[in-house]
C-alpha positions in Angstrom: 86.7 120.1 114.6 84.1 120.8 111.9 86.0 124.1 111.5 89.3 122.0 110.5 87.1 119.5 108.1 85.7 122.9 106.6 89.3 124.5 106.3 90.7 120.9 105.0 88.1 120.4 102.7 88.2 124.3 101.1 91.5 124.1 100.9 92.0 119.7 99.4 89.0 121.7 96.5 91.6 125.7 96.0 94.5 123.8 95.5 93.5 120.3 93.9 90.3 120.7 91.8 87.1 120.2 92.8 85.3 116.7 92.7 81.6 116.0 93.0 81.8 112.9 92.5 84.2 111.6 95.1 82.3 111.1 99.5 85.1 110.9 101.4 85.0 108.7 104.7 86.9 109.1 108.2 86.6 108.6 111.3 86.9 111.0 114.1 87.2 111.9 117.9 86.9 113.9 120.4 88.1 114.4 124.4 86.4 116.8 126.3 88.2 116.6 129.2 91.4 117.7 127.5 90.1 119.7 124.8 91.4 118.1 121.9 90.2 116.7 118.8 91.5 114.3 115.7 89.8 113.0 112.9 91.7 110.7 109.6 90.8 109.5 106.1 89.5 105.6 106.3 92.3 104.0 104.5 92.2 103.3 100.9 90.6 106.1 98.9 90.8 107.6 96.1 89.9 111.4 94.8 90.0 112.5 91.4 90.9 108.8 91.3 94.3 109.3 93.3 95.0 108.0 96.5 94.5 110.7 99.2 95.6 110.3 103.1 94.8 113.3 105.4 94.8 113.3 109.0 94.0 116.1 111.3 94.8 116.7 115.5 94.0 119.9 118.0 93.0 121.4 121.1 91.6 124.0 122.7 92.7 126.7 124.7 90.9 128.3 127.2 93.0 131.0 128.3 93.1 131.9 124.7 89.9 131.2 123.6 91.0 129.4 120.7 91.8 126.4 118.7 94.7 125.4 117.2 95.2 122.1 114.6 97.5 120.6 112.4 96.7 119.2 109.0 98.7 116.6 107.1 97.6 115.2 104.3 98.9 113.0 100.7 97.9 113.3 97.1 99.7 110.9 95.0 102.7 111.8 95.5 102.1 115.3 97.1 102.1 116.1 100.5 101.6 119.0 102.7 101.5 120.3 105.9 99.3 123.6 106.9 98.3 124.5 111.2 95.5 126.9 112.0 93.7 128.7 114.9 91.0 130.0 115.4 89.5 132.1 117.8 86.2 132.4 119.8 85.0 135.8 120.4 81.6 136.2 122.9 79.6 133.0 124.2 80.7 130.3 122.2 
Protein backbone atom coordinates (compact mmCIF):
# COMPACT_ATOMS: atom_id res chain seq x y z
CA UNK A 1 0.00 0.00 0.00
CA UNK A 2 2.83 2.41 0.78
CA UNK A 3 4.17 1.85 -2.73
CA UNK A 4 0.75 2.74 -4.18
CA UNK A 5 0.53 5.88 -2.03
CA UNK A 6 4.01 7.00 -3.13
CA UNK A 7 3.18 6.45 -6.81
CA UNK A 8 -0.10 8.33 -6.44
CA UNK A 9 1.58 11.27 -4.70
CA UNK A 10 4.25 11.48 -7.41
CA UNK A 11 1.60 11.27 -10.15
CA UNK A 12 -0.50 14.07 -8.63
CA UNK A 13 2.54 16.31 -8.18
CA UNK A 14 3.84 15.71 -11.71
CA UNK A 15 0.47 15.98 -13.46
CA UNK A 16 -1.13 18.84 -11.50
CA UNK A 17 1.96 20.57 -10.08
CA UNK A 18 3.39 20.68 -6.58
CA UNK A 19 1.55 22.02 -3.56
CA UNK A 20 3.71 22.12 -0.47
CA UNK A 21 1.02 23.79 1.66
CA UNK A 22 -1.62 21.05 1.43
CA UNK A 23 -1.80 18.12 3.83
CA UNK A 24 -4.13 15.39 2.59
CA UNK A 25 -5.78 13.06 5.11
CA UNK A 26 -6.92 9.55 4.29
CA UNK A 27 -8.22 6.31 5.72
CA UNK A 28 -6.65 2.94 4.99
CA UNK A 29 -7.26 -0.76 5.48
CA UNK A 30 -4.93 -3.76 5.27
CA UNK A 31 -6.26 -7.33 5.32
CA UNK A 32 -3.41 -9.81 5.87
CA UNK A 33 -5.70 -12.81 5.28
CA UNK A 34 -6.71 -11.78 1.75
CA UNK A 35 -3.42 -9.91 1.17
CA UNK A 36 -5.33 -6.84 0.09
CA UNK A 37 -5.17 -3.18 0.98
CA UNK A 38 -7.02 -0.01 0.19
CA UNK A 39 -6.96 3.66 1.01
CA UNK A 40 -9.02 6.74 0.21
CA UNK A 41 -8.79 10.43 0.85
CA UNK A 42 -11.21 11.68 3.46
CA UNK A 43 -14.06 13.75 1.95
CA UNK A 44 -14.11 17.53 1.43
CA UNK A 45 -10.40 18.08 0.84
CA UNK A 46 -8.65 20.37 -1.61
CA UNK A 47 -5.38 20.29 -3.53
CA UNK A 48 -4.21 23.59 -5.01
CA UNK A 49 -7.58 24.97 -3.77
CA UNK A 50 -9.47 22.50 -6.01
CA UNK A 51 -11.67 19.68 -4.68
CA UNK A 52 -9.90 16.32 -4.79
CA UNK A 53 -10.96 12.72 -4.25
CA UNK A 54 -8.83 9.60 -4.53
CA UNK A 55 -9.22 5.91 -3.78
CA UNK A 56 -6.92 2.97 -4.37
CA UNK A 57 -7.17 -0.75 -3.80
CA UNK A 58 -4.92 -3.68 -4.53
CA UNK A 59 -3.80 -7.13 -3.61
CA UNK A 60 -0.64 -9.22 -3.41
CA UNK A 61 -0.42 -12.30 -5.65
CA UNK A 62 1.95 -14.71 -3.89
CA UNK A 63 2.21 -16.98 -6.94
CA UNK A 64 3.47 -14.13 -9.13
CA UNK A 65 5.24 -12.31 -6.28
CA UNK A 66 3.63 -9.02 -7.24
CA UNK A 67 1.31 -6.40 -5.88
CA UNK A 68 -1.31 -5.00 -8.29
CA UNK A 69 -3.40 -1.93 -7.56
CA UNK A 70 -5.81 0.46 -9.20
CA UNK A 71 -6.32 4.13 -8.36
CA UNK A 72 -9.28 6.33 -9.20
CA UNK A 73 -9.13 10.06 -8.67
CA UNK A 74 -10.75 13.40 -9.42
CA UNK A 75 -9.31 16.89 -9.15
CA UNK A 76 -12.14 19.37 -9.74
CA UNK A 77 -13.40 18.14 -13.16
CA UNK A 78 -10.31 16.14 -14.20
CA UNK A 79 -10.76 12.38 -13.65
CA UNK A 80 -8.07 9.73 -13.88
CA UNK A 81 -7.67 6.00 -13.47
CA UNK A 82 -4.42 4.09 -13.37
CA UNK A 83 -3.29 0.57 -12.65
CA UNK A 84 0.18 -0.41 -11.54
CA UNK A 85 2.23 -3.41 -10.51
CA UNK A 86 5.17 -3.77 -8.15
CA UNK A 87 7.26 -6.94 -8.25
CA UNK A 88 9.25 -8.18 -5.26
CA UNK A 89 12.57 -9.91 -5.90
CA UNK A 90 14.40 -11.72 -3.14
CA UNK A 91 13.41 -11.84 0.51
CA UNK A 92 10.63 -9.33 1.17
